[in-house]
N, CA, C, O and the ligand as a Tripos MOL2 file, in Angstrom:
@<TRIPOS>MOLECULE
protein
  305   303    77     0     0
PROTEIN
NO_CHARGES

@<TRIPOS>ATOM
      1 N         171.4770  191.8920  -94.8850 N.3       1 MET1
      2 CA        170.3120  190.9650  -94.6150 C.3       1 MET1
      3 C         170.5450  189.4980  -94.9370 C.2       1 MET1
      4 O         171.1200  189.1560  -95.9710 O.2       1 MET1
      5 N         170.0980  188.6540  -94.0530 N.am      2 GLU2
      6 CA        170.4640  187.1160  -94.4620 C.3       2 GLU2
      7 C         169.1970  186.6720  -95.4190 C.2       2 GLU2
      8 O         168.1040  187.2380  -95.4570 O.2       2 GLU2
      9 N         169.5400  185.7160  -96.0550 N.am      3 GLN3
     10 CA        168.5810  185.1970  -97.0670 C.3       3 GLN3
     11 C         167.5430  184.2280  -96.3300 C.2       3 GLN3
     12 O         167.8390  183.5000  -95.3820 O.2       3 GLN3
     13 N         166.5510  184.3140  -96.7920 N.am      4 TRP4
     14 CA        165.5600  183.4690  -96.2820 C.3       4 TRP4
     15 C         165.4770  182.1260  -96.7270 C.2       4 TRP4
     16 O         165.3470  181.8450  -97.9190 O.2       4 TRP4
     17 N         165.5530  181.1850  -95.7130 N.am      5 THR5
     18 CA        165.5450  179.8240  -96.1540 C.3       5 THR5
     19 C         164.3060  179.1960  -95.5740 C.2       5 THR5
     20 O         164.0340  179.3150  -94.3800 O.2       5 THR5
     21 N         163.4900  178.4660  -96.4990 N.am      6 PRO6
     22 CA        162.2590  177.8800  -95.9430 C.3       6 PRO6
     23 C         162.6010  176.9650  -95.0930 C.2       6 PRO6
     24 O         163.6920  176.4230  -95.2730 O.2       6 PRO6
     25 N         161.7980  176.5680  -93.9920 N.am      7 PRO7
     26 CA        162.0510  175.8060  -92.9740 C.3       7 PRO7
     27 C         161.9610  174.4110  -93.3670 C.2       7 PRO7
     28 O         160.8390  174.0000  -93.6610 O.2       7 PRO7
     29 N         163.0360  173.5360  -93.4280 N.am      8 MET8
     30 CA        163.1570  172.3330  -93.9510 C.3       8 MET8
     31 C         164.1220  171.5540  -92.8260 C.2       8 MET8
     32 O         165.2820  171.9470  -92.7030 O.2       8 MET8
     33 N         163.7540  170.7230  -92.2120 N.am      9 GLY9
     34 CA        164.4520  169.9200  -91.1160 C.3       9 GLY9
     35 C         165.6350  169.2660  -91.9470 C.2       9 GLY9
     36 O         165.4440  168.7540  -93.0500 O.2       9 GLY9
     37 N         166.8190  169.3230  -91.3540 N.am     10 GLY10
     38 CA        167.9550  168.6920  -91.9010 C.3      10 GLY10
     39 C         168.8960  169.5920  -92.5030 C.2      10 GLY10
     40 O         170.0160  169.6740  -91.9990 O.2      10 GLY10
     41 N         168.6190  170.2350  -93.4470 N.am     11 THR11
     42 CA        169.3750  171.0570  -94.2740 C.3      11 THR11
     43 C         169.5440  172.4730  -93.7150 C.2      11 THR11
     44 O         170.5690  173.1250  -93.9110 O.2      11 THR11
     45 N         168.4270  172.9540  -92.9630 N.am     12 LEU12
     46 CA        168.4270  174.2210  -92.6650 C.3      12 LEU12
     47 C         169.2540  174.3300  -91.4890 C.2      12 LEU12
     48 O         169.3840  173.3550  -90.7500 O.2      12 LEU12
     49 N         169.9300  175.6330  -91.2040 N.am     13 ARG13
     50 CA        170.9140  175.8430  -90.2130 C.3      13 ARG13
     51 C         170.7310  177.2060  -89.5260 C.2      13 ARG13
     52 O         170.7750  178.1770  -90.2810 O.2      13 ARG13
     53 N         170.5520  177.4170  -88.3350 N.am     14 ILE14
     54 CA        170.3420  178.8710  -87.7020 C.3      14 ILE14
     55 C         171.7510  178.9650  -86.8560 C.2      14 ILE14
     56 O         172.0080  178.1910  -85.9350 O.2      14 ILE14
     57 N         172.5860  179.9670  -87.2710 N.am     15 SER15
     58 CA        173.7430  180.1560  -86.4140 C.3      15 SER15
     59 C         173.6910  181.4100  -85.7610 C.2      15 SER15
     60 O         174.4930  181.6500  -84.8590 O.2      15 SER15
     61 N         172.7610  182.3150  -86.1410 N.am     16 ASN16
     62 CA        172.7840  183.8080  -85.7270 C.3      16 ASN16
     63 C         171.6410  183.9360  -84.7910 C.2      16 ASN16
     64 O         170.4430  183.8500  -85.0600 O.2      16 ASN16
     65 N         172.1760  184.1440  -83.7160 N.am     17 PRO17
     66 CA        171.1820  184.4240  -82.4060 C.3      17 PRO17
     67 C         169.9250  185.1770  -82.9280 C.2      17 PRO17
     68 O         168.7840  184.7870  -82.6820 O.2      17 PRO17
     69 N         170.2400  186.3930  -83.7380 N.am     18 LYS18
     70 CA        168.8470  187.2140  -84.2020 C.3      18 LYS18
     71 C         168.1150  186.4860  -85.1570 C.2      18 LYS18
     72 O         166.8990  186.6670  -85.2270 O.2      18 LYS18
     73 N         168.6620  185.7140  -85.8800 N.am     19 THR19
     74 CA        167.6640  184.8310  -86.6830 C.3      19 THR19
     75 C         166.8640  184.0330  -85.9740 C.2      19 THR19
     76 O         165.6770  183.9530  -86.2910 O.2      19 THR19
     77 N         167.3370  183.3620  -84.9780 N.am     20 LEU20
     78 CA        166.8100  182.4080  -84.0570 C.3      20 LEU20
     79 C         165.7140  183.0600  -83.4170 C.2      20 LEU20
     80 O         164.6420  182.4620  -83.3220 O.2      20 LEU20
     81 N         165.8700  184.3780  -82.9030 N.am     21 GLU21
     82 CA        165.0080  185.1810  -82.1060 C.3      21 GLU21
     83 C         163.7700  185.2220  -83.0980 C.2      21 GLU21
     84 O         162.6430  184.8450  -82.7770 O.2      21 GLU21
     85 N         164.1150  185.7200  -84.3300 N.am     22 LYS22
     86 CA        163.0620  186.0500  -85.4220 C.3      22 LYS22
     87 C         162.3180  184.8930  -85.5520 C.2      22 LYS22
     88 O         161.0930  185.0050  -85.5070 O.2      22 LYS22
     89 N         162.8720  183.6840  -85.7220 N.am     23 TRP23
     90 CA        162.1750  182.4500  -85.7170 C.3      23 TRP23
     91 C         161.1660  182.1120  -84.7060 C.2      23 TRP23
     92 O         160.0960  181.5570  -84.9570 O.2      23 TRP23
     93 N         161.6280  182.5290  -83.3970 N.am     24 ILE24
     94 CA        160.8030  182.2820  -82.4480 C.3      24 ILE24
     95 C         159.6480  183.0830  -82.6040 C.2      24 ILE24
     96 O         158.5410  182.5490  -82.5250 O.2      24 ILE24
     97 N         159.7750  184.4410  -82.8400 N.am     25 HIS25
     98 CA        158.8140  185.3510  -82.7970 C.3      25 HIS25
     99 C         157.6690  185.0760  -83.8250 C.2      25 HIS25
    100 O         156.4590  185.2020  -83.6330 O.2      25 HIS25
    101 N         158.1970  184.7460  -84.7540 N.am     26 ASN26
    102 CA        157.3460  184.4470  -86.1070 C.3      26 ASN26
    103 C         156.6280  183.1550  -86.0640 C.2      26 ASN26
    104 O         155.7200  182.8960  -86.8540 O.2      26 ASN26
    105 N         157.0770  182.2560  -85.0400 N.am     27 GLY27
    106 CA        156.3580  180.9230  -84.8880 C.3      27 GLY27
    107 C         156.9540  179.8840  -85.8150 C.2      27 GLY27
    108 O         156.3730  178.7980  -85.7850 O.2      27 GLY27
    109 N         158.0230  179.9900  -86.6570 N.am     28 ASN28
    110 CA        158.4750  178.9720  -87.4580 C.3      28 ASN28
    111 C         159.2670  178.1490  -86.5440 C.2      28 ASN28
    112 O         159.3130  176.9420  -86.7810 O.2      28 ASN28
    113 N         159.8620  178.5920  -85.5910 N.am     29 PHE29
    114 CA        160.5930  177.7320  -84.6430 C.3      29 PHE29
    115 C         159.8140  176.7540  -83.9320 C.2      29 PHE29
    116 O         160.3390  175.6460  -83.8240 O.2      29 PHE29
    117 N         158.6100  176.9300  -83.3930 N.am     30 GLN30
    118 CA        157.4970  176.2160  -82.6890 C.3      30 GLN30
    119 C         157.1600  175.2570  -83.8700 C.2      30 GLN30
    120 O         157.0670  174.0590  -83.6040 O.2      30 GLN30
    121 N         156.9790  175.6530  -85.0810 N.am     31 LYS31
    122 CA        156.3530  174.6810  -85.8930 C.3      31 LYS31
    123 C         157.2560  173.4870  -86.2490 C.2      31 LYS31
    124 O         156.8180  172.3610  -86.4850 O.2      31 LYS31
    125 N         158.5720  173.8360  -86.2680 N.am     32 GLU32
    126 CA        159.5390  172.6230  -86.3760 C.3      32 GLU32
    127 C         159.3730  171.8120  -85.2880 C.2      32 GLU32
    128 O         159.1980  170.5960  -85.3710 O.2      32 GLU32
    129 N         159.4320  172.5700  -84.0560 N.am     33 ILE33
    130 CA        159.3020  171.5380  -82.8220 C.3      33 ILE33
    131 C         158.0210  170.7940  -82.8280 C.2      33 ILE33
    132 O         157.9920  169.6290  -82.4330 O.2      33 ILE33
    133 N         156.9970  171.3790  -83.2370 N.am     34 ASP34
    134 CA        155.6200  170.4830  -83.4210 C.3      34 ASP34
    135 C         155.7890  169.5450  -84.4020 C.2      34 ASP34
    136 O         155.1180  168.5170  -84.3100 O.2      34 ASP34
    137 N         156.5880  169.6850  -85.3760 N.am     35 ASP35
    138 CA        156.7600  168.6240  -86.5450 C.3      35 ASP35
    139 C         157.6930  167.5850  -85.9030 C.2      35 ASP35
    140 O         158.1560  166.7000  -86.6240 O.2      35 ASP35
    141 N         158.0020  167.6310  -84.5920 N.am     36 GLY36
    142 CA        158.9520  166.4760  -84.2530 C.3      36 GLY36
    143 C         160.5550  166.7440  -84.2280 C.2      36 GLY36
    144 O         161.3910  165.9090  -83.8830 O.2      36 GLY36
    145 N         160.8300  168.1220  -84.6760 N.am     37 TYR37
    146 CA        162.2880  168.3120  -84.5310 C.3      37 TYR37
    147 C         162.6910  168.8950  -83.2600 C.2      37 TYR37
    148 O         161.9040  169.4970  -82.5290 O.2      37 TYR37
    149 N         163.9160  168.7130  -83.0030 N.am     38 LYS38
    150 CA        164.5250  169.0040  -81.9100 C.3      38 LYS38
    151 C         165.7480  170.1540  -82.5100 C.2      38 LYS38
    152 O         166.4340  169.9600  -83.5140 O.2      38 LYS38
    153 N         165.8030  171.2270  -81.7250 N.am     39 PHE39
    154 CA        166.9250  172.0570  -82.1940 C.3      39 PHE39
    155 C         168.2150  172.0100  -81.4930 C.2      39 PHE39
    156 O         168.2740  172.1830  -80.2760 O.2      39 PHE39
    157 N         169.2690  171.7780  -82.2310 N.am     40 TYR40
    158 CA        170.5120  171.8540  -81.6900 C.3      40 TYR40
    159 C         171.5570  173.0040  -81.7290 C.2      40 TYR40
    160 O         172.1310  173.3000  -82.7760 O.2      40 TYR40
    161 N         171.7610  173.5780  -80.6680 N.am     41 VAL41
    162 CA        172.2020  174.9330  -80.4530 C.3      41 VAL41
    163 C         173.8770  174.7900  -81.1110 C.2      41 VAL41
    164 O         174.3750  175.6800  -81.8000 O.2      41 VAL41
    165 N         174.5120  173.6540  -80.7860 N.am     42 GLY42
    166 CA        175.8740  173.6660  -81.2400 C.3      42 GLY42
    167 C         175.9290  173.8230  -82.8380 C.2      42 GLY42
    168 O         176.7260  174.6520  -83.2760 O.2      42 GLY42
    169 N         175.2660  173.2050  -83.5980 N.am     43 CYS43
    170 CA        175.2410  173.4000  -85.0050 C.3      43 CYS43
    171 C         174.2350  174.2570  -85.4920 C.2      43 CYS43
    172 O         174.4550  174.8360  -86.5560 O.2      43 CYS43
    173 N         173.0390  174.4630  -84.8320 N.am     44 GLY44
    174 CA        172.0690  175.4250  -85.2920 C.3      44 GLY44
    175 C         171.1430  174.6490  -86.2500 C.2      44 GLY44
    176 O         170.5190  175.2160  -87.1470 O.2      44 GLY44
    177 N         171.0840  173.3330  -86.0180 N.am     45 ARG45
    178 CA        170.1900  172.4660  -86.9790 C.3      45 ARG45
    179 C         169.0570  171.8330  -86.2970 C.2      45 ARG45
    180 O         169.1440  171.4480  -85.1310 O.2      45 ARG45
    181 N         168.0300  171.7220  -86.9820 N.am     46 PHE46
    182 CA        166.7370  170.8610  -86.6040 C.3      46 PHE46
    183 C         167.0470  169.3260  -87.0280 C.2      46 PHE46
    184 O         167.4170  168.9720  -88.1470 O.2      46 PHE46
    185 N         166.8390  168.5580  -86.0000 N.am     47 ARG47
    186 CA        166.9600  167.2230  -86.2310 C.3      47 ARG47
    187 C         165.9540  166.4240  -85.4940 C.2      47 ARG47
    188 O         165.4140  166.8790  -84.4850 O.2      47 ARG47
    189 N         165.6840  165.2530  -85.9610 N.am     48 THR48
    190 CA        164.7780  164.3370  -85.1940 C.3      48 THR48
    191 C         165.3980  163.3940  -84.3760 C.2      48 THR48
    192 O         164.7800  162.8490  -83.4610 O.2      48 THR48
    193 N         166.8020  163.1060  -84.6770 N.am     49 ASP49
    194 CA        167.5620  162.2490  -83.8600 C.3      49 ASP49
    195 C         168.5290  163.0580  -83.2020 C.2      49 ASP49
    196 O         168.6580  164.2350  -83.5410 O.2      49 ASP49
    197 N         169.3590  162.4600  -82.1200 N.am     50 VAL50
    198 CA        170.4640  163.0730  -81.3720 C.3      50 VAL50
    199 C         171.5980  163.6060  -82.2710 C.2      50 VAL50
    200 O         172.2090  162.8660  -83.0430 O.2      50 VAL50
    201 N         171.8360  164.8380  -82.1470 N.am     51 CYS51
    202 CA        173.1700  165.3510  -82.8530 C.3      51 CYS51
    203 C         174.4050  165.1800  -81.9050 C.2      51 CYS51
    204 O         174.6200  165.6260  -80.7780 O.2      51 CYS51
    205 N         175.1970  164.3290  -82.7990 N.am     52 LYS52
    206 CA        176.4870  163.7780  -82.0920 C.3      52 LYS52
    207 C         177.7190  164.6380  -82.8260 C.2      52 LYS52
    208 O         178.9070  164.3960  -82.6090 O.2      52 LYS52
    209 N         177.3010  165.5520  -83.6200 N.am     53 CYS53
    210 CA        178.4780  166.3100  -84.2350 C.3      53 CYS53
    211 C         179.3710  167.0660  -83.2530 C.2      53 CYS53
    212 O         178.9710  167.3270  -82.1190 O.2      53 CYS53
    213 N         180.6560  167.4380  -83.7190 N.am     54 SER54
    214 CA        181.7400  167.9450  -82.6750 C.3      54 SER54
    215 C         181.0550  169.2140  -82.0060 C.2      54 SER54
    216 O         181.0640  169.2610  -80.7760 O.2      54 SER54
    217 N         180.5990  170.0060  -82.5560 N.am     55 LYS55
    218 CA        180.1130  171.2640  -82.0330 C.3      55 LYS55
    219 C         179.1950  171.0430  -80.9820 C.2      55 LYS55
    220 O         179.4150  171.6230  -79.9180 O.2      55 LYS55
    221 N         178.1490  170.2690  -81.0900 N.am     56 CYS56
    222 CA        177.2930  169.9010  -80.0560 C.3      56 CYS56
    223 C         178.0490  169.2660  -78.9560 C.2      56 CYS56
    224 O         177.8320  169.6120  -77.7950 O.2      56 CYS56
    225 N         179.0040  168.2740  -79.2720 N.am     57 ARG57
    226 CA        179.6360  167.6390  -78.2020 C.3      57 ARG57
    227 C         180.3470  168.4000  -77.3870 C.2      57 ARG57
    228 O         180.5620  168.0670  -76.2220 O.2      57 ARG57
    229 N         180.8690  169.7090  -78.0120 N.am     58 LYS58
    230 CA        181.7250  170.4070  -77.1530 C.3      58 LYS58
    231 C         180.9320  171.4810  -76.6730 C.2      58 LYS58
    232 O         181.5080  172.5130  -76.3260 O.2      58 LYS58
    233 N         179.5670  171.3860  -76.5930 N.am     59 GLY59
    234 CA        178.9180  172.4740  -76.1380 C.3      59 GLY59
    235 C         178.7950  173.8340  -76.6170 C.2      59 GLY59
    236 O         178.4390  174.7540  -75.8800 O.2      59 GLY59
    237 N         179.1400  174.0030  -78.0850 N.am     60 LYS60
    238 CA        178.8180  175.1990  -78.6520 C.3      60 LYS60
    239 C         177.7400  175.7980  -78.7460 C.2      60 LYS60
    240 O         176.8380  175.0240  -78.4270 O.2      60 LYS60
    241 N         177.3240  176.8790  -79.0470 N.am     61 GLY61
    242 CA        175.9980  177.5440  -79.3890 C.3      61 GLY61
    243 C         175.5260  178.0310  -78.0660 C.2      61 GLY61
    244 O         174.3160  177.8540  -77.9200 O.2      61 GLY61
    245 N         176.1580  178.6210  -77.0080 N.am     62 LYS62
    246 CA        175.7750  179.1160  -75.6980 C.3      62 LYS62
    247 C         174.8080  180.3210  -76.1310 C.2      62 LYS62
    248 O         173.7260  180.4440  -75.5580 O.2      62 LYS62
    249 N         175.2090  181.2370  -77.1720 N.am     63 LYS63
    250 CA        174.1170  182.3100  -77.5300 C.3      63 LYS63
    251 C         172.8590  181.9350  -78.1170 C.2      63 LYS63
    252 O         171.8950  182.6900  -77.9890 O.2      63 LYS63
    253 N         172.7670  180.9250  -78.7060 N.am     64 LEU64
    254 CA        171.7340  180.4720  -79.4170 C.3      64 LEU64
    255 C         170.8460  179.8340  -78.0550 C.2      64 LEU64
    256 O         169.6320  180.0280  -78.0040 O.2      64 LEU64
    257 N         171.4120  179.2190  -77.1880 N.am     65 GLN65
    258 CA        170.9250  178.8090  -75.9300 C.3      65 GLN65
    259 C         170.2100  179.6840  -75.2340 C.2      65 GLN65
    260 O         169.0790  179.4770  -74.7940 O.2      65 GLN65
    261 N         170.8700  180.7080  -75.1130 N.am     66 GLU66
    262 CA        170.4200  181.8900  -74.2120 C.3      66 GLU66
    263 C         169.1160  182.4470  -74.8600 C.2      66 GLU66
    264 O         168.1500  182.7070  -74.1430 O.2      66 GLU66
    265 N         169.0770  182.6530  -76.3610 N.am     67 VAL67
    266 CA        167.8320  183.0430  -76.8680 C.3      67 VAL67
    267 C         166.5170  182.0610  -76.5440 C.2      67 VAL67
    268 O         165.3370  182.4080  -76.4900 O.2      67 VAL67
    269 N         167.0420  180.8240  -76.3620 N.am     68 ILE68
    270 CA        166.1910  179.8140  -76.3330 C.3      68 ILE68
    271 C         165.4070  179.8730  -74.9750 C.2      68 ILE68
    272 O         164.1810  179.9280  -74.8720 O.2      68 ILE68
    273 N         166.2920  179.8520  -73.9810 N.am     69 ASP69
    274 CA        166.0220  179.9660  -72.5230 C.3      69 ASP69
    275 C         165.1420  181.1600  -72.2330 C.2      69 ASP69
    276 O         164.1150  181.0560  -71.5620 O.2      69 ASP69
    277 N         165.5560  182.2640  -72.7390 N.am     70 LYS70
    278 CA        164.7700  183.6300  -72.7220 C.3      70 LYS70
    279 C         163.3460  183.4280  -73.2780 C.2      70 LYS70
    280 O         162.5180  184.2750  -72.9420 O.2      70 LYS70
    281 N         162.9480  182.4250  -74.0800 N.am     71 HIS71
    282 CA        161.6600  182.5090  -74.7390 C.3      71 HIS71
    283 C         160.8450  181.0240  -74.0920 C.2      71 HIS71
    284 O         159.6350  180.8880  -73.9120 O.2      71 HIS71
    285 N         161.8070  180.1370  -73.8600 N.am     72 TYR72
    286 CA        160.9090  178.8420  -73.4420 C.3      72 TYR72
    287 C         161.5940  178.5300  -71.8560 C.2      72 TYR72
    288 O         162.7910  178.5510  -71.5680 O.2      72 TYR72
    289 N         160.7380  178.3170  -71.1890 N.am     73 THR73
    290 CA        161.1270  177.8820  -69.6080 C.3      73 THR73
    291 C         161.2880  176.5490  -69.6840 C.2      73 THR73
    292 O         162.2860  176.1240  -69.1030 O.2      73 THR73
    293 N         160.5850  175.7420  -70.2410 N.am     74 ASN74
    294 CA        160.8470  174.3660  -70.3540 C.3      74 ASN74
    295 C         161.9250  173.9100  -71.2370 C.2      74 ASN74
    296 O         162.3350  174.6120  -72.1610 O.2      74 ASN74
    297 N         162.3680  172.8020  -70.9840 N.am     75 THR75
    298 CA        163.3630  172.1970  -72.0400 C.3      75 THR75
    299 C         162.7880  171.8080  -73.2250 C.2      75 THR75
    300 O         161.6650  171.3100  -73.1450 O.2      75 THR75
    301 N         163.2410  171.9090  -74.1880 N.am     76 ILE76
    302 CA        162.6430  171.6420  -75.5090 C.3      76 ILE76
    303 C         163.1400  170.0140  -75.9070 C.2      76 ILE76
    304 O         162.7880  169.5040  -76.9700 O.2      76 ILE76
    305 ZN        175.0710  169.1070  -84.0260 Zn       77 ZN77
@<TRIPOS>BOND
     1     1     2 1
     2     2     3 1
     3     3     4 2
     4     3     5 am
     5     5     6 1
     6     6     7 1
     7     7     8 2
     8     7     9 am
     9     9    10 1
    10    10    11 1
    11    11    12 2
    12    11    13 am
    13    13    14 1
    14    14    15 1
    15    15    16 2
    16    15    17 am
    17    17    18 1
    18    18    19 1
    19    19    20 2
    20    19    21 am
    21    21    22 1
    22    22    23 1
    23    23    24 2
    24    23    25 am
    25    25    26 1
    26    26    27 1
    27    27    28 2
    28    27    29 am
    29    29    30 1
    30    30    31 1
    31    31    32 2
    32    31    33 am
    33    33    34 1
    34    34    35 1
    35    35    36 2
    36    35    37 am
    37    37    38 1
    38    38    39 1
    39    39    40 2
    40    39    41 am
    41    41    42 1
    42    42    43 1
    43    43    44 2
    44    43    45 am
    45    45    46 1
    46    46    47 1
    47    47    48 2
    48    47    49 am
    49    49    50 1
    50    50    51 1
    51    51    52 2
    52    51    53 am
    53    53    54 1
    54    54    55 1
    55    55    56 2
    56    55    57 am
    57    57    58 1
    58    58    59 1
    59    59    60 2
    60    59    61 am
    61    61    62 1
    62    62    63 1
    63    63    64 2
    64    63    65 am
    65    65    66 1
    66    66    67 1
    67    67    68 2
    68    67    69 am
    69    69    70 1
    70    70    71 1
    71    71    72 2
    72    71    73 am
    73    73    74 1
    74    74    75 1
    75    75    76 2
    76    75    77 am
    77    77    78 1
    78    78    79 1
    79    79    80 2
    80    79    81 am
    81    81    82 1
    82    82    83 1
    83    83    84 2
    84    83    85 am
    85    85    86 1
    86    86    87 1
    87    87    88 2
    88    87    89 am
    89    89    90 1
    90    90    91 1
    91    91    92 2
    92    91    93 am
    93    93    94 1
    94    94    95 1
    95    95    96 2
    96    95    97 am
    97    97    98 1
    98    98    99 1
    99    99   100 2
   100    99   101 am
   101   101   102 1
   102   102   103 1
   103   103   104 2
   104   103   105 am
   105   105   106 1
   106   106   107 1
   107   107   108 2
   108   107   109 am
   109   109   110 1
   110   110   111 1
   111   111   112 2
   112   111   113 am
   113   113   114 1
   114   114   115 1
   115   115   116 2
   116   115   117 am
   117   117   118 1
   118   118   119 1
   119   119   120 2
   120   119   121 am
   121   121   122 1
   122   122   123 1
   123   123   124 2
   124   123   125 am
   125   125   126 1
   126   126   127 1
   127   127   128 2
   128   127   129 am
   129   129   130 1
   130   130   131 1
   131   131   132 2
   132   131   133 am
   133   133   134 1
   134   134   135 1
   135   135   136 2
   136   135   137 am
   137   137   138 1
   138   138   139 1
   139   139   140 2
   140   139   141 am
   141   141   142 1
   142   142   143 1
   143   143   144 2
   144   143   145 am
   145   145   146 1
   146   146   147 1
   147   147   148 2
   148   147   149 am
   149   149   150 1
   150   150   151 1
   151   151   152 2
   152   151   153 am
   153   153   154 1
   154   154   155 1
   155   155   156 2
   156   155   157 am
   157   157   158 1
   158   158   159 1
   159   159   160 2
   160   159   161 am
   161   161   162 1
   162   162   163 1
   163   163   164 2
   164   163   165 am
   165   165   166 1
   166   166   167 1
   167   167   168 2
   168   167   169 am
   169   169   170 1
   170   170   171 1
   171   171   172 2
   172   171   173 am
   173   173   174 1
   174   174   175 1
   175   175   176 2
   176   175   177 am
   177   177   178 1
   178   178   179 1
   179   179   180 2
   180   179   181 am
   181   181   182 1
   182   182   183 1
   183   183   184 2
   184   183   185 am
   185   185   186 1
   186   186   187 1
   187   187   188 2
   188   187   189 am
   189   189   190 1
   190   190   191 1
   191   191   192 2
   192   191   193 am
   193   193   194 1
   194   194   195 1
   195   195   196 2
   196   195   197 am
   197   197   198 1
   198   198   199 1
   199   199   200 2
   200   199   201 am
   201   201   202 1
   202   202   203 1
   203   203   204 2
   204   203   205 am
   205   205   206 1
   206   206   207 1
   207   207   208 2
   208   207   209 am
   209   209   210 1
   210   210   211 1
   211   211   212 2
   212   211   213 am
   213   213   214 1
   214   214   215 1
   215   215   216 2
   216   215   217 am
   217   217   218 1
   218   218   219 1
   219   219   220 2
   220   219   221 am
   221   221   222 1
   222   222   223 1
   223   223   224 2
   224   223   225 am
   225   225   226 1
   226   226   227 1
   227   227   228 2
   228   227   229 am
   229   229   230 1
   230   230   231 1
   231   231   232 2
   232   231   233 am
   233   233   234 1
   234   234   235 1
   235   235   236 2
   236   235   237 am
   237   237   238 1
   238   238   239 1
   239   239   240 2
   240   239   241 am
   241   241   242 1
   242   242   243 1
   243   243   244 2
   244   243   245 am
   245   245   246 1
   246   246   247 1
   247   247   248 2
   248   247   249 am
   249   249   250 1
   250   250   251 1
   251   251   252 2
   252   251   253 am
   253   253   254 1
   254   254   255 1
   255   255   256 2
   256   255   257 am
   257   257   258 1
   258   258   259 1
   259   259   260 2
   260   259   261 am
   261   261   262 1
   262   262   263 1
   263   263   264 2
   264   263   265 am
   265   265   266 1
   266   266   267 1
   267   267   268 2
   268   267   269 am
   269   269   270 1
   270   270   271 1
   271   271   272 2
   272   271   273 am
   273   273   274 1
   274   274   275 1
   275   275   276 2
   276   275   277 am
   277   277   278 1
   278   278   279 1
   279   279   280 2
   280   279   281 am
   281   281   282 1
   282   282   283 1
   283   283   284 2
   284   283   285 am
   285   285   286 1
   286   286   287 1
   287   287   288 2
   288   287   289 am
   289   289   290 1
   290   290   291 1
   291   291   292 2
   292   291   293 am
   293   293   294 1
   294   294   295 1
   295   295   296 2
   296   295   297 am
   297   297   298 1
   298   298   299 1
   299   299   300 2
   300   299   301 am
   301   301   302 1
   302   302   303 1
   303   303   304 2
@<TRIPOS>SUBSTRUCTURE
     1 MET1         2 RESIDUE 1 A MET
     2 GLU2         6 RESIDUE 1 A GLU
     3 GLN3        10 RESIDUE 1 A GLN
     4 TRP4        14 RESIDUE 1 A TRP
     5 THR5        18 RESIDUE 1 A THR
     6 PRO6        22 RESIDUE 1 A PRO
     7 PRO7        26 RESIDUE 1 A PRO
     8 MET8        30 RESIDUE 1 A MET
     9 GLY9        34 RESIDUE 1 A GLY
    10 GLY10       38 RESIDUE 1 A GLY
    11 THR11       42 RESIDUE 1 A THR
    12 LEU12       46 RESIDUE 1 A LEU
    13 ARG13       50 RESIDUE 1 A ARG
    14 ILE14       54 RESIDUE 1 A ILE
    15 SER15       58 RESIDUE 1 A SER
    16 ASN16       62 RESIDUE 1 A ASN
    17 PRO17       66 RESIDUE 1 A PRO
    18 LYS18       70 RESIDUE 1 A LYS
    19 THR19       74 RESIDUE 1 A THR
    20 LEU20       78 RESIDUE 1 A LEU
    21 GLU21       82 RESIDUE 1 A GLU
    22 LYS22       86 RESIDUE 1 A LYS
    23 TRP23       90 RESIDUE 1 A TRP
    24 ILE24       94 RESIDUE 1 A ILE
    25 HIS25       98 RESIDUE 1 A HIS
    26 ASN26      102 RESIDUE 1 A ASN
    27 GLY27      106 RESIDUE 1 A GLY
    28 ASN28      110 RESIDUE 1 A ASN
    29 PHE29      114 RESIDUE 1 A PHE
    30 GLN30      118 RESIDUE 1 A GLN
    31 LYS31      122 RESIDUE 1 A LYS
    32 GLU32      126 RESIDUE 1 A GLU
    33 ILE33      130 RESIDUE 1 A ILE
    34 ASP34      134 RESIDUE 1 A ASP
    35 ASP35      138 RESIDUE 1 A ASP
    36 GLY36      142 RESIDUE 1 A GLY
    37 TYR37      146 RESIDUE 1 A TYR
    38 LYS38      150 RESIDUE 1 A LYS
    39 PHE39      154 RESIDUE 1 A PHE
    40 TYR40      158 RESIDUE 1 A TYR
    41 VAL41      162 RESIDUE 1 A VAL
    42 GLY42      166 RESIDUE 1 A GLY
    43 CYS43      170 RESIDUE 1 A CYS
    44 GLY44      174 RESIDUE 1 A GLY
    45 ARG45      178 RESIDUE 1 A ARG
    46 PHE46      182 RESIDUE 1 A PHE
    47 ARG47      186 RESIDUE 1 A ARG
    48 THR48      190 RESIDUE 1 A THR
    49 ASP49      194 RESIDUE 1 A ASP
    50 VAL50      198 RESIDUE 1 A VAL
    51 CYS51      202 RESIDUE 1 A CYS
    52 LYS52      206 RESIDUE 1 A LYS
    53 CYS53      210 RESIDUE 1 A CYS
    54 SER54      214 RESIDUE 1 A SER
    55 LYS55      218 RESIDUE 1 A LYS
    56 CYS56      222 RESIDUE 1 A CYS
    57 ARG57      226 RESIDUE 1 A ARG
    58 LYS58      230 RESIDUE 1 A LYS
    59 GLY59      234 RESIDUE 1 A GLY
    60 LYS60      238 RESIDUE 1 A LYS
    61 GLY61      242 RESIDUE 1 A GLY
    62 LYS62      246 RESIDUE 1 A LYS
    63 LYS63      250 RESIDUE 1 A LYS
    64 LEU64      254 RESIDUE 1 A LEU
    65 GLN65      258 RESIDUE 1 A GLN
    66 GLU66      262 RESIDUE 1 A GLU
    67 VAL67      266 RESIDUE 1 A VAL
    68 ILE68      270 RESIDUE 1 A ILE
    69 ASP69      274 RESIDUE 1 A ASP
    70 LYS70      278 RESIDUE 1 A LYS
    71 HIS71      282 RESIDUE 1 A HIS
    72 TYR72      286 RESIDUE 1 A TYR
    73 THR73      290 RESIDUE 1 A THR
    74 ASN74      294 RESIDUE 1 A ASN
    75 THR75      298 RESIDUE 1 A THR
    76 ILE76      302 RESIDUE 1 A ILE
    77 ZN77       305 GROUP 0 **** ****
């Protein structure tokens, strides 16, 4: 089992699609979005600004994106 990390923008990372799915289901994901964060699938981080890390630039995180697409029809 993964360790539980309290929702904290910036330091929190979600790299496992299953964890992301859990977050969407339990409402934590939406809470971060409501707080003004945007989720970047490349590095699995919540940020308020645009993420320019190399992973995001290379378009990583397709599996995480699929999970989001499954639950959200609109672009976040
Ligand atoms: Zn990034």
